[in-house]
BALOBA-1460 file (C-alpha; in Angstrom, 3 decimals):
// residues 400
<rec num="1" residu="m" x="-18.490" y="15.157" z="-30.062"/>
<rec num="2" residu="a" x="-21.841" y="16.583" z="-31.078"/>
<rec num="3" residu="g" x="-21.017" y="15.999" z="-34.740"/>
<rec num="4" residu="l" x="-21.151" y="12.205" z="-34.203"/>
<rec num="5" residu="f" x="-24.629" y="12.320" z="-32.655"/>
<rec num="6" residu="r" x="-27.886" y="14.174" z="-33.067"/>
<rec num="7" residu="m" x="-27.868" y="17.868" z="-32.258"/>
<rec num="8" residu="i" x="-31.367" y="17.489" z="-30.805"/>
<rec num="9" residu="p" x="-31.884" y="14.227" z="-28.879"/>
<rec num="10" residu="e" x="-34.899" y="12.272" z="-30.109"/>
<rec num="11" residu="a" x="-36.497" y="12.500" z="-26.665"/>
<rec num="12" residu="n" x="-36.421" y="16.306" z="-26.933"/>
<rec num="13" residu="l" x="-37.978" y="16.564" z="-30.384"/>
<rec num="14" residu="v" x="-41.465" y="16.708" z="-28.891"/>
<rec num="15" residu="h" x="-40.616" y="20.094" z="-27.373"/>
<rec num="16" residu="l" x="-40.347" y="21.542" z="-30.867"/>
<rec num="17" residu="r" x="-44.136" y="21.326" z="-31.215"/>
<rec num="18" residu="n" x="-44.597" y="23.185" z="-27.939"/>
<rec num="19" residu="y" x="-42.644" y="26.172" z="-29.200"/>
<rec num="20" residu="n" x="-43.640" y="29.461" z="-27.598"/>
<rec num="21" residu="f" x="-41.742" y="32.732" z="-27.684"/>
<rec num="22" residu="h" x="-42.221" y="35.644" z="-25.264"/>
<rec num="23" residu="s" x="-40.279" y="38.870" z="-25.706"/>
<rec num="24" residu="v" x="-40.200" y="41.378" z="-22.852"/>
<rec num="25" residu="a" x="-38.653" y="44.698" z="-21.879"/>
<rec num="26" residu="p" x="-38.274" y="46.535" z="-25.194"/>
<rec num="27" residu="t" x="-36.554" y="49.877" z="-24.824"/>
<rec num="28" residu="p" x="-38.407" y="53.143" z="-25.556"/>
<rec num="29" residu="l" x="-36.427" y="53.422" z="-28.786"/>
<rec num="30" residu="d" x="-37.448" y="49.875" z="-29.770"/>
<rec num="31" residu="r" x="-41.110" y="50.780" z="-29.354"/>
<rec num="32" residu="l" x="-40.687" y="53.987" z="-31.359"/>
<rec num="33" residu="l" x="-38.866" y="52.320" z="-34.256"/>
<rec num="34" residu="s" x="-41.338" y="49.452" z="-34.260"/>
<rec num="35" residu="r" x="-44.184" y="51.898" z="-34.750"/>
<rec num="36" residu="i" x="-42.632" y="54.202" z="-37.362"/>
<rec num="37" residu="w" x="-40.199" y="51.906" z="-39.172"/>
<rec num="38" residu="w" x="-40.308" y="48.132" z="-38.712"/>
<rec num="39" residu="t" x="-44.087" y="47.595" z="-38.667"/>
<rec num="40" residu="p" x="-44.825" y="49.634" z="-41.840"/>
<rec num="41" residu="i" x="-42.039" y="47.816" z="-43.699"/>
<rec num="42" residu="a" x="-43.173" y="44.400" z="-42.455"/>
<rec num="43" residu="d" x="-46.767" y="45.133" z="-43.490"/>
<rec num="44" residu="a" x="-45.567" y="45.967" z="-47.003"/>
<rec num="45" residu="l" x="-43.619" y="42.727" z="-47.476"/>
<rec num="46" residu="p" x="-45.005" y="40.133" z="-49.916"/>
<rec num="47" residu="r" x="-46.590" y="37.158" z="-48.197"/>
<rec num="48" residu="w" x="-44.423" y="34.692" z="-50.115"/>
<rec num="49" residu="l" x="-41.223" y="36.036" z="-48.518"/>
<rec num="50" residu="s" x="-39.981" y="33.655" z="-45.824"/>
<rec num="51" residu="p" x="-38.838" y="35.154" z="-42.493"/>
<rec num="52" residu="n" x="-35.773" y="32.889" z="-42.658"/>
<rec num="53" residu="v" x="-34.729" y="34.552" z="-45.905"/>
<rec num="54" residu="i" x="-35.003" y="37.963" z="-44.231"/>
<rec num="55" residu="t" x="-32.801" y="36.746" z="-41.369"/>
<rec num="56" residu="l" x="-30.211" y="35.439" z="-43.833"/>
<rec num="57" residu="m" x="-30.229" y="38.781" z="-45.647"/>
<rec num="58" residu="g" x="-29.319" y="40.454" z="-42.357"/>
<rec num="59" residu="a" x="-26.554" y="37.901" z="-41.835"/>
<rec num="60" residu="c" x="-25.178" y="38.684" z="-45.300"/>
<rec num="61" residu="c" x="-24.964" y="42.375" z="-44.378"/>
<rec num="62" residu="m" x="-22.817" y="41.609" z="-41.330"/>
<rec num="63" residu="f" x="-20.708" y="39.151" z="-43.325"/>
<rec num="64" residu="a" x="-20.038" y="41.896" z="-45.878"/>
<rec num="65" residu="i" x="-18.934" y="44.260" z="-43.092"/>
<rec num="66" residu="n" x="-16.466" y="41.795" z="-41.609"/>
<rec num="67" residu="y" x="-15.180" y="40.763" z="-45.024"/>
<rec num="68" residu="c" x="-14.310" y="44.389" z="-45.777"/>
<rec num="69" residu="l" x="-12.763" y="44.925" z="-42.344"/>
<rec num="70" residu="f" x="-10.388" y="41.989" z="-42.562"/>
<rec num="71" residu="t" x="-9.675" y="42.404" z="-46.283"/>
<rec num="72" residu="y" x="-9.096" y="46.137" z="-46.650"/>
<rec num="73" residu="i" x="-7.814" y="47.246" z="-43.221"/>
<rec num="74" residu="h" x="-4.241" y="46.030" z="-43.091"/>
<rec num="75" residu="k" x="-2.793" y="45.588" z="-39.597"/>
<rec num="76" residu="l" x="-6.349" y="46.223" z="-38.313"/>
<rec num="77" residu="d" x="-5.595" y="49.928" z="-37.829"/>
<rec num="78" residu="y" x="-7.949" y="52.712" z="-38.895"/>
<rec num="79" residu="y" x="-5.076" y="54.621" z="-40.507"/>
<rec num="80" residu="n" x="-5.072" y="51.922" z="-43.203"/>
<rec num="81" residu="a" x="-8.839" y="51.901" z="-43.760"/>
<rec num="82" residu="p" x="-10.105" y="53.035" z="-47.192"/>
<rec num="83" residu="d" x="-12.217" y="56.188" z="-46.996"/>
<rec num="84" residu="w" x="-15.413" y="54.445" z="-48.096"/>
<rec num="85" residu="v" x="-15.400" y="51.680" z="-45.449"/>
<rec num="86" residu="p" x="-17.076" y="53.668" z="-42.593"/>
<rec num="87" residu="l" x="-19.934" y="54.727" z="-44.893"/>
<rec num="88" residu="f" x="-20.333" y="51.151" z="-46.145"/>
<rec num="89" residu="i" x="-20.477" y="49.875" z="-42.545"/>
<rec num="90" residu="a" x="-23.142" y="52.434" z="-41.630"/>
<rec num="91" residu="l" x="-25.298" y="51.438" z="-44.617"/>
<rec num="92" residu="m" x="-24.932" y="47.711" z="-43.914"/>
<rec num="93" residu="l" x="-25.788" y="48.278" z="-40.242"/>
<rec num="94" residu="l" x="-28.925" y="50.146" z="-41.284"/>
<rec num="95" residu="l" x="-29.978" y="47.211" z="-43.451"/>
<rec num="96" residu="y" x="-29.134" y="44.696" z="-40.724"/>
<rec num="97" residu="l" x="-31.119" y="46.672" z="-38.155"/>
<rec num="98" residu="t" x="-34.074" y="46.705" z="-40.547"/>
<rec num="99" residu="f" x="-33.943" y="42.985" z="-41.374"/>
<rec num="100" residu="d" x="-33.475" y="42.082" z="-37.703"/>
<rec num="101" residu="g" x="-36.521" y="44.139" z="-36.786"/>
<rec num="102" residu="i" x="-38.897" y="42.774" z="-39.421"/>
<rec num="103" residu="d" x="-38.119" y="39.038" z="-39.643"/>
<rec num="104" residu="g" x="-40.052" y="38.215" z="-36.481"/>
<rec num="105" residu="k" x="-42.917" y="40.495" z="-37.500"/>
<rec num="106" residu="q" x="-43.171" y="38.729" z="-40.858"/>
<rec num="107" residu="a" x="-43.239" y="35.337" z="-39.105"/>
<rec num="108" residu="r" x="-46.066" y="36.387" z="-36.780"/>
<rec num="109" residu="r" x="-47.927" y="38.087" z="-39.624"/>
<rec num="110" residu="l" x="-47.895" y="34.853" z="-41.647"/>
<rec num="111" residu="g" x="-48.397" y="32.572" z="-38.646"/>
<rec num="112" residu="v" x="-45.191" y="30.635" z="-39.341"/>
<rec num="113" residu="s" x="-43.286" y="31.208" z="-36.098"/>
<rec num="114" residu="s" x="-41.226" y="28.102" z="-35.348"/>
<rec num="115" residu="p" x="-38.128" y="26.838" z="-33.506"/>
<rec num="116" residu="l" x="-36.291" y="27.093" z="-36.826"/>
<rec num="117" residu="g" x="-36.921" y="30.828" z="-36.892"/>
<rec num="118" residu="q" x="-35.681" y="31.084" z="-33.320"/>
<rec num="119" residu="l" x="-32.510" y="29.185" z="-34.223"/>
<rec num="120" residu="m" x="-31.837" y="31.410" z="-37.216"/>
<rec num="121" residu="d" x="-32.652" y="34.698" z="-35.478"/>
<rec num="122" residu="h" x="-30.860" y="34.008" z="-32.183"/>
<rec num="123" residu="g" x="-27.992" y="32.199" z="-33.896"/>
<rec num="124" residu="v" x="-27.314" y="35.009" z="-36.353"/>
<rec num="125" residu="d" x="-27.557" y="37.609" z="-33.574"/>
<rec num="126" residu="a" x="-25.066" y="35.601" z="-31.502"/>
<rec num="127" residu="l" x="-22.556" y="35.433" z="-34.349"/>
<rec num="128" residu="v" x="-23.052" y="39.127" z="-35.054"/>
<rec num="129" residu="s" x="-22.277" y="39.877" z="-31.396"/>
<rec num="130" residu="v" x="-18.960" y="38.016" z="-31.362"/>
<rec num="131" residu="f" x="-17.800" y="39.759" z="-34.553"/>
<rec num="132" residu="y" x="-19.354" y="43.169" z="-33.832"/>
<rec num="133" residu="v" x="-16.364" y="44.657" z="-32.021"/>
<rec num="134" residu="y" x="-14.172" y="44.650" z="-35.125"/>
<rec num="135" residu="m" x="-16.006" y="47.700" z="-36.437"/>
<rec num="136" residu="c" x="-13.851" y="49.589" z="-33.923"/>
<rec num="137" residu="f" x="-10.946" y="49.119" z="-36.345"/>
<rec num="138" residu="t" x="-12.320" y="51.928" z="-38.525"/>
<rec num="139" residu="l" x="-12.790" y="54.265" z="-35.561"/>
<rec num="140" residu="f" x="-9.860" y="53.985" z="-33.194"/>
<rec num="141" residu="p" x="-6.083" y="53.957" z="-33.654"/>
<rec num="142" residu="g" x="-3.968" y="51.181" z="-32.246"/>
<rec num="143" residu="g" x="-5.569" y="48.208" z="-33.986"/>
<rec num="144" residu="f" x="-6.361" y="45.301" z="-31.676"/>
<rec num="145" residu="n" x="-5.664" y="47.109" z="-28.406"/>
<rec num="146" residu="m" x="-6.610" y="46.260" z="-24.830"/>
<rec num="147" residu="t" x="-10.026" y="47.938" z="-25.090"/>
<rec num="148" residu="v" x="-10.986" y="45.973" z="-28.201"/>
<rec num="149" residu="m" x="-9.761" y="42.796" z="-26.503"/>
<rec num="150" residu="l" x="-12.037" y="43.342" z="-23.499"/>
<rec num="151" residu="l" x="-15.014" y="44.218" z="-25.721"/>
<rec num="152" residu="l" x="-14.443" y="41.011" z="-27.685"/>
<rec num="153" residu="a" x="-14.274" y="38.973" z="-24.476"/>
<rec num="154" residu="v" x="-17.491" y="40.328" z="-22.957"/>
<rec num="155" residu="a" x="-19.678" y="40.203" z="-26.101"/>
<rec num="156" residu="p" x="-20.620" y="36.476" z="-25.852"/>
<rec num="157" residu="l" x="-21.587" y="36.885" z="-22.191"/>
<rec num="158" residu="h" x="-24.454" y="39.206" z="-23.143"/>
<rec num="159" residu="v" x="-25.798" y="36.531" z="-25.488"/>
<rec num="160" residu="l" x="-25.396" y="33.756" z="-22.909"/>
<rec num="161" residu="g" x="-27.192" y="35.808" z="-20.272"/>
<rec num="162" residu="t" x="-30.121" y="36.160" z="-22.660"/>
<rec num="163" residu="v" x="-30.050" y="32.420" z="-23.368"/>
<rec num="164" residu="w" x="-30.084" y="31.535" z="-19.655"/>
<rec num="165" residu="r" x="-32.942" y="33.942" z="-18.944"/>
<rec num="166" residu="e" x="-35.018" y="32.472" z="-21.752"/>
<rec num="167" residu="s" x="-34.169" y="28.929" z="-20.632"/>
<rec num="168" residu="e" x="-35.219" y="29.469" z="-17.012"/>
<rec num="169" residu="f" x="-37.905" y="32.155" z="-17.240"/>
<rec num="170" residu="y" x="-39.201" y="31.497" z="-20.811"/>
<rec num="171" residu="t" x="-38.885" y="35.181" z="-21.708"/>
<rec num="172" residu="f" x="-36.492" y="36.771" z="-24.181"/>
<rec num="173" residu="s" x="-34.825" y="40.016" z="-23.141"/>
<rec num="174" residu="s" x="-31.596" y="41.438" z="-24.559"/>
<rec num="175" residu="t" x="-31.725" y="44.708" z="-22.667"/>
<rec num="176" residu="s" x="-31.813" y="46.168" z="-19.184"/>
<rec num="177" residu="g" x="-34.807" y="48.234" z="-20.277"/>
<rec num="178" residu="v" x="-32.882" y="51.404" z="-21.167"/>
<rec num="179" residu="v" x="-29.994" y="50.470" z="-23.456"/>
<rec num="180" residu="g" x="-30.245" y="47.531" z="-25.831"/>
<rec num="181" residu="v" x="-29.190" y="46.210" z="-29.208"/>
<rec num="182" residu="t" x="-30.978" y="48.948" z="-31.149"/>
<rec num="183" residu="e" x="-29.233" y="51.726" z="-29.247"/>
<rec num="184" residu="t" x="-25.866" y="50.039" z="-29.772"/>
<rec num="185" residu="n" x="-26.420" y="49.696" z="-33.512"/>
<rec num="186" residu="l" x="-27.551" y="53.292" z="-33.935"/>
<rec num="187" residu="m" x="-24.620" y="54.613" z="-31.906"/>
<rec num="188" residu="t" x="-22.188" y="52.597" z="-34.025"/>
<rec num="189" residu="m" x="-23.824" y="53.921" z="-37.188"/>
<rec num="190" residu="l" x="-23.489" y="57.484" z="-35.892"/>
<rec num="191" residu="l" x="-19.797" y="57.016" z="-35.077"/>
<rec num="192" residu="q" x="-19.126" y="55.532" z="-38.513"/>
<rec num="193" residu="l" x="-20.896" y="58.436" z="-40.225"/>
<rec num="194" residu="l" x="-18.995" y="60.987" z="-38.123"/>
<rec num="195" residu="n" x="-15.785" y="59.219" z="-39.039"/>
<rec num="196" residu="y" x="-16.680" y="59.423" z="-42.726"/>
<rec num="197" residu="f" x="-17.915" y="63.016" z="-42.902"/>
<rec num="198" residu="c" x="-15.736" y="64.687" z="-40.240"/>
<rec num="199" residu="d" x="-12.025" y="65.417" z="-40.089"/>
<rec num="200" residu="a" x="-10.120" y="62.787" z="-38.116"/>
<rec num="201" residu="k" x="-8.116" y="65.568" z="-36.471"/>
<rec num="202" residu="d" x="-11.196" y="66.507" z="-34.475"/>
<rec num="203" residu="f" x="-11.126" y="63.075" z="-32.830"/>
<rec num="204" residu="n" x="-7.386" y="63.193" z="-32.179"/>
<rec num="205" residu="r" x="-7.711" y="66.313" z="-30.049"/>
<rec num="206" residu="v" x="-6.114" y="65.768" z="-26.638"/>
<rec num="207" residu="l" x="-8.555" y="66.385" z="-23.799"/>
<rec num="208" residu="y" x="-6.299" y="65.633" z="-20.850"/>
<rec num="209" residu="k" x="-2.594" y="65.060" z="-20.237"/>
<rec num="210" residu="v" x="-1.313" y="63.148" z="-17.241"/>
<rec num="211" residu="p" x="0.961" y="65.406" z="-15.127"/>
<rec num="212" residu="r" x="4.650" y="64.560" z="-15.401"/>
<rec num="213" residu="k" x="4.962" y="63.778" z="-11.690"/>
<rec num="214" residu="m" x="2.049" y="61.329" z="-11.852"/>
<rec num="215" residu="k" x="3.660" y="59.301" z="-14.672"/>
<rec num="216" residu="y" x="6.111" y="57.750" z="-12.215"/>
<rec num="217" residu="t" x="3.434" y="56.623" z="-9.763"/>
<rec num="218" residu="l" x="1.718" y="53.232" z="-9.854"/>
<rec num="219" residu="l" x="-1.518" y="54.804" z="-11.116"/>
<rec num="220" residu="g" x="0.363" y="56.747" z="-13.765"/>
<rec num="221" residu="k" x="2.023" y="53.610" z="-15.103"/>
<rec num="222" residu="m" x="-1.358" y="51.874" z="-15.389"/>
<rec num="223" residu="t" x="-3.068" y="54.707" z="-17.286"/>
<rec num="224" residu="p" x="-2.322" y="56.274" z="-20.703"/>
<rec num="225" residu="g" x="-0.216" y="59.416" z="-20.842"/>
<rec num="226" residu="y" x="-3.080" y="61.389" z="-22.379"/>
<rec num="227" residu="i" x="-6.772" y="61.074" z="-23.204"/>
<rec num="228" residu="d" x="-8.170" y="62.195" z="-26.550"/>
<rec num="229" residu="v" x="-11.665" y="61.972" z="-28.020"/>
<rec num="230" residu="f" x="-10.953" y="58.516" z="-29.461"/>
<rec num="231" residu="m" x="-9.901" y="57.153" z="-26.068"/>
<rec num="232" residu="l" x="-12.880" y="58.734" z="-24.327"/>
<rec num="233" residu="i" x="-15.305" y="57.032" z="-26.718"/>
<rec num="234" residu="q" x="-13.486" y="53.703" z="-26.333"/>
<rec num="235" residu="f" x="-13.582" y="53.879" z="-22.550"/>
<rec num="236" residu="a" x="-17.263" y="54.842" z="-22.616"/>
<rec num="237" residu="m" x="-18.063" y="51.839" z="-24.834"/>
<rec num="238" residu="l" x="-16.068" y="49.509" z="-22.603"/>
<rec num="239" residu="f" x="-17.721" y="50.894" z="-19.474"/>
<rec num="240" residu="m" x="-21.214" y="50.458" z="-20.911"/>
<rec num="241" residu="a" x="-20.454" y="46.926" z="-22.141"/>
<rec num="242" residu="y" x="-19.318" y="45.706" z="-18.734"/>
<rec num="243" residu="v" x="-21.994" y="47.623" z="-16.809"/>
<rec num="244" residu="e" x="-24.681" y="46.073" z="-19.012"/>
<rec num="245" residu="g" x="-23.038" y="42.674" z="-18.590"/>
<rec num="246" residu="l" x="-22.867" y="42.934" z="-14.803"/>
<rec num="247" residu="w" x="-26.406" y="44.331" z="-14.716"/>
<rec num="248" residu="g" x="-27.583" y="41.226" z="-16.531"/>
<rec num="249" residu="v" x="-25.602" y="38.882" z="-14.258"/>
<rec num="250" residu="f" x="-26.934" y="40.411" z="-11.049"/>
<rec num="251" residu="g" x="-30.443" y="40.624" z="-12.493"/>
<rec num="252" residu="i" x="-30.475" y="36.899" z="-13.205"/>
<rec num="253" residu="l" x="-28.890" y="36.080" z="-9.839"/>
<rec num="254" residu="k" x="-31.637" y="38.073" z="-8.147"/>
<rec num="255" residu="d" x="-34.461" y="36.188" z="-9.877"/>
<rec num="256" residu="s" x="-32.950" y="32.760" z="-10.482"/>
<rec num="257" residu="r" x="-33.647" y="29.654" z="-8.454"/>
<rec num="258" residu="k" x="-30.494" y="28.079" z="-9.884"/>
<rec num="259" residu="r" x="-27.946" y="30.661" z="-8.776"/>
<rec num="260" residu="l" x="-25.051" y="28.246" z="-8.349"/>
<rec num="261" residu="g" x="-25.702" y="26.658" z="-11.741"/>
<rec num="262" residu="y" x="-25.881" y="30.053" z="-13.419"/>
<rec num="263" residu="l" x="-22.672" y="31.260" z="-11.763"/>
<rec num="264" residu="w" x="-20.878" y="28.118" z="-12.905"/>
<rec num="265" residu="f" x="-22.317" y="28.502" z="-16.410"/>
<rec num="266" residu="i" x="-21.411" y="32.176" z="-16.894"/>
<rec num="267" residu="t" x="-18.028" y="31.916" z="-15.135"/>
<rec num="268" residu="s" x="-16.833" y="29.021" z="-17.292"/>
<rec num="269" residu="a" x="-17.900" y="30.916" z="-20.418"/>
<rec num="270" residu="a" x="-16.199" y="34.117" z="-19.223"/>
<rec num="271" residu="l" x="-12.927" y="32.301" z="-18.583"/>
<rec num="272" residu="q" x="-12.930" y="30.771" z="-22.065"/>
<rec num="273" residu="t" x="-13.857" y="33.964" z="-23.922"/>
<rec num="274" residu="h" x="-11.407" y="36.151" z="-21.998"/>
<rec num="275" residu="l" x="-8.590" y="33.636" z="-22.486"/>
<rec num="276" residu="a" x="-9.287" y="33.454" z="-26.228"/>
<rec num="277" residu="a" x="-9.406" y="37.256" z="-26.496"/>
<rec num="278" residu="y" x="-6.124" y="37.564" z="-24.583"/>
<rec num="279" residu="f" x="-4.616" y="34.985" z="-26.925"/>
<rec num="280" residu="a" x="-5.606" y="37.183" z="-29.885"/>
<rec num="281" residu="y" x="-4.107" y="40.188" z="-28.099"/>
<rec num="282" residu="t" x="-0.713" y="38.566" z="-27.514"/>
<rec num="283" residu="v" x="-0.004" y="36.650" z="-30.750"/>
<rec num="284" residu="p" x="2.538" y="38.072" z="-33.239"/>
<rec num="285" residu="a" x="1.304" y="40.847" z="-35.514"/>
<rec num="286" residu="d" x="1.239" y="38.700" z="-38.655"/>
<rec num="287" residu="c" x="-1.140" y="36.268" z="-36.909"/>
<rec num="288" residu="k" x="-3.484" y="38.944" z="-35.564"/>
<rec num="289" residu="v" x="-6.258" y="38.619" z="-38.151"/>
<rec num="290" residu="l" x="-6.396" y="34.840" z="-37.787"/>
<rec num="291" residu="a" x="-6.307" y="35.155" z="-33.996"/>
<rec num="292" residu="c" x="-9.276" y="37.556" z="-34.045"/>
<rec num="293" residu="l" x="-11.300" y="35.039" z="-36.039"/>
<rec num="294" residu="f" x="-10.036" y="32.304" z="-33.702"/>
<rec num="295" residu="a" x="-11.282" y="34.182" z="-30.616"/>
<rec num="296" residu="s" x="-14.640" y="35.026" z="-32.185"/>
<rec num="297" residu="t" x="-15.333" y="31.418" z="-33.135"/>
<rec num="298" residu="v" x="-14.732" y="30.376" z="-29.511"/>
<rec num="299" residu="g" x="-17.541" y="32.673" z="-28.397"/>
<rec num="300" residu="g" x="-19.647" y="31.714" z="-31.399"/>
<rec num="301" residu="i" x="-19.459" y="27.977" z="-30.689"/>
<rec num="302" residu="i" x="-20.342" y="28.467" z="-27.009"/>
<rec num="303" residu="c" x="-23.329" y="30.658" z="-27.901"/>
<rec num="304" residu="v" x="-24.697" y="28.629" z="-30.812"/>
<rec num="305" residu="t" x="-24.474" y="25.243" z="-29.066"/>
<rec num="306" residu="n" x="-26.343" y="26.645" z="-26.073"/>
<rec num="307" residu="i" x="-28.988" y="28.197" z="-28.314"/>
<rec num="308" residu="v" x="-29.591" y="24.720" z="-29.736"/>
<rec num="309" residu="r" x="-29.940" y="23.378" z="-26.186"/>
<rec num="310" residu="l" x="-32.380" y="26.189" z="-25.432"/>
<rec num="311" residu="i" x="-34.578" y="25.358" z="-28.423"/>
<rec num="312" residu="c" x="-34.871" y="21.666" z="-27.541"/>
<rec num="313" residu="k" x="-35.360" y="22.374" z="-23.796"/>
<rec num="314" residu="g" x="-32.082" y="20.684" z="-22.944"/>
<rec num="315" residu="k" x="-29.673" y="21.528" z="-20.148"/>
<rec num="316" residu="l" x="-27.337" y="24.383" z="-21.031"/>
<rec num="317" residu="r" x="-23.727" y="23.338" z="-21.455"/>
<rec num="318" residu="r" x="-20.787" y="24.535" z="-19.383"/>
<rec num="319" residu="f" x="-18.143" y="22.397" z="-21.061"/>
<rec num="320" residu="h" x="-17.651" y="22.121" z="-24.805"/>
<rec num="321" residu="c" x="-15.533" y="19.254" z="-26.071"/>
<rec num="322" residu="e" x="-15.754" y="20.880" z="-29.507"/>
<rec num="323" residu="l" x="-13.342" y="23.521" z="-28.214"/>
<rec num="324" residu="l" x="-10.595" y="20.997" z="-27.432"/>
<rec num="325" residu="p" x="-8.449" y="22.034" z="-30.463"/>
<rec num="326" residu="y" x="-8.693" y="25.645" z="-29.296"/>
<rec num="327" residu="h" x="-7.632" y="24.814" z="-25.753"/>
<rec num="328" residu="l" x="-4.717" y="22.679" z="-26.947"/>
<rec num="329" residu="l" x="-3.382" y="25.490" z="-29.134"/>
<rec num="330" residu="m" x="-3.729" y="28.055" z="-26.336"/>
<rec num="331" residu="l" x="-2.128" y="25.613" z="-23.894"/>
<rec num="332" residu="y" x="0.862" y="25.370" z="-26.213"/>
<rec num="333" residu="f" x="1.053" y="29.136" z="-26.754"/>
<rec num="334" residu="f" x="0.953" y="30.048" z="-23.064"/>
<rec num="335" residu="g" x="2.479" y="26.859" z="-21.674"/>
<rec num="336" residu="v" x="5.792" y="26.813" z="-23.545"/>
<rec num="337" residu="p" x="6.866" y="30.319" z="-22.384"/>
<rec num="338" residu="f" x="5.767" y="29.423" z="-18.847"/>
<rec num="339" residu="l" x="7.935" y="26.295" z="-18.829"/>
<rec num="340" residu="k" x="10.813" y="28.227" z="-20.356"/>
<rec num="341" residu="s" x="10.581" y="30.882" z="-17.632"/>
<rec num="342" residu="h" x="10.977" y="28.086" z="-15.068"/>
<rec num="343" residu="r" x="14.151" y="26.878" z="-16.820"/>
<rec num="344" residu="y" x="12.716" y="23.798" z="-18.472"/>
<rec num="345" residu="d" x="14.219" y="22.675" z="-21.752"/>
<rec num="346" residu="v" x="11.455" y="23.411" z="-24.268"/>
<rec num="347" residu="r" x="13.482" y="23.267" z="-27.488"/>
<rec num="348" residu="k" x="11.689" y="20.118" z="-28.628"/>
<rec num="349" residu="l" x="8.301" y="21.700" z="-27.927"/>
<rec num="350" residu="v" x="8.770" y="24.941" z="-29.839"/>
<rec num="351" residu="l" x="7.026" y="24.972" z="-33.212"/>
<rec num="352" residu="p" x="8.388" y="26.985" z="-36.138"/>
<rec num="353" residu="h" x="6.412" y="30.188" z="-36.604"/>
<rec num="354" residu="k" x="5.070" y="28.980" z="-39.955"/>
<rec num="355" residu="t" x="3.798" y="25.772" z="-38.351"/>
<rec num="356" residu="f" x="2.115" y="27.706" z="-35.537"/>
<rec num="357" residu="r" x="0.405" y="29.959" z="-38.064"/>
<rec num="358" residu="q" x="-0.799" y="26.933" z="-40.031"/>
<rec num="359" residu="a" x="-2.146" y="25.366" z="-36.831"/>
<rec num="360" residu="l" x="-3.937" y="28.620" z="-36.008"/>
<rec num="361" residu="l" x="-5.451" y="28.691" z="-39.486"/>
<rec num="362" residu="g" x="-6.523" y="25.052" z="-39.229"/>
<rec num="363" residu="v" x="-8.247" y="25.491" z="-35.865"/>
<rec num="364" residu="t" x="-9.990" y="28.664" z="-37.031"/>
<rec num="365" residu="v" x="-11.276" y="27.010" z="-40.218"/>
<rec num="366" residu="y" x="-12.443" y="24.080" z="-38.097"/>
<rec num="367" residu="g" x="-14.377" y="26.513" z="-35.884"/>
<rec num="368" residu="f" x="-16.188" y="28.076" z="-38.825"/>
<rec num="369" residu="c" x="-16.971" y="24.670" z="-40.331"/>
<rec num="370" residu="y" x="-18.254" y="23.333" z="-37.036"/>
<rec num="371" residu="t" x="-20.481" y="26.375" z="-36.467"/>
<rec num="372" residu="f" x="-21.955" y="26.007" z="-39.960"/>
<rec num="373" residu="f" x="-22.406" y="22.291" z="-39.317"/>
<rec num="374" residu="v" x="-24.360" y="22.981" z="-36.108"/>
<rec num="375" residu="f" x="-26.691" y="25.348" z="-37.973"/>
<rec num="376" residu="a" x="-27.166" y="22.957" z="-40.896"/>
<rec num="377" residu="k" x="-27.659" y="19.791" z="-38.849"/>
<rec num="378" residu="t" x="-30.007" y="21.394" z="-36.321"/>
<rec num="379" residu="s" x="-32.034" y="23.026" z="-39.096"/>
<rec num="380" residu="h" x="-32.317" y="19.679" z="-40.897"/>
<rec num="381" residu="e" x="-33.553" y="17.932" z="-37.745"/>
<rec num="382" residu="i" x="-36.159" y="20.645" z="-37.117"/>
<rec num="383" residu="l" x="-37.314" y="20.685" z="-40.748"/>
<rec num="384" residu="t" x="-37.569" y="16.892" z="-40.855"/>
<rec num="385" residu="y" x="-39.532" y="16.595" z="-37.629"/>
<rec num="386" residu="l" x="-41.916" y="19.523" z="-38.164"/>
<rec num="387" residu="r" x="-42.114" y="19.067" z="-41.961"/>
<rec num="388" residu="i" x="-41.800" y="22.750" z="-42.691"/>
<rec num="389" residu="p" x="-39.960" y="24.531" z="-45.534"/>
<rec num="390" residu="f" x="-36.902" y="26.709" z="-45.022"/>
<rec num="391" residu="f" x="-36.862" y="29.176" z="-47.923"/>
<rec num="392" residu="t" x="-40.583" y="29.297" z="-48.678"/>
<rec num="393" residu="v" x="-43.842" y="29.889" z="-46.825"/>
<rec num="394" residu="p" x="-46.148" y="26.878" z="-46.265"/>
<rec num="395" residu="s" x="-49.169" y="26.784" z="-48.543"/>
<rec num="396" residu="k" x="-51.358" y="26.626" z="-45.445"/>
<rec num="397" residu="p" x="-49.506" y="28.792" z="-42.925"/>
<rec num="398" residu="g" x="-50.444" y="28.469" z="-39.324"/>
<rec num="399" residu="r" x="-48.870" y="28.063" z="-35.952"/>
<rec num="400" residu="l" x="-46.189" y="25.351" z="-36.188"/>
């Protein structure tokens, strides 16, 4: 277990002093916003404000969003969402987009770019990605449906593709060159604002009904009976998420000299994230909120531990012993019904529902604690070795 040892091996500490960050392929919208929004704000910031503090402010915005989602939206369905939640989400996203765009500019402006900043920026972005999909709960009926499940499963793969590209090619790119994080955030903000200011009936309008004869065919049974505006937006989001994901996979496979290693890396991650998302999809309704957090922490642990490996120039990890409690709980959940279907006596294996819920809560809390521990321990090792402050700016800033 990583918690019993150093997060950064002593032999790899020397790489912290050779830190170099190269960002490539900004989208046209990134360049526009950088010129008219992020750069003017960054230039106006006081020089005593640490870039790490700016990153944490962005993280607090996303924490506030998810706190409201899981606290005020009962059964995770938009019909139960308070009227003010979509507007609050849009405002918090605007702040997050601003903080995420100016923290790196402040670091370069002060000459304090460091591996610690990379850990905070990439780590926060990774955690935001694995919790981002829950904003759909204010937009679409049905709660945690199949579309949300698939979006949750694919989100960590975008982060891991970026991590692999930076590890092998030493360049950071979170976009295909056309659609990136900025476009996604702005589109989500627009949908939240439309949801707040427009009548929900406009989004419930049926666009297409499946013919009665087709309902009894194989294709008809696999597709919904009708398509409304809500469904169309969901399907468009799902399509774009997987197209962008596959675009990234094939792009790396085209350029990589370690194709087999990358395939093994991304496939193992995909299996774990999709299994965790399916687990959240199939648990009883009263466990759904916990299961969502459970699934997100699976993706979060995989992403954050590999970001740490990236920073210290270590080999990216395919297997994560930290996830053993997760795998044991999912093995129980899927394994007992499987054995029962094959006529095995599983009465001694079946846990009371209350006990299962407590186990789910325990594993989820463990996941959050472990993720925080990784951030704290890695930050401490970087701060100790480089002798740099976390919340303040060095008195003699320069390249660290």
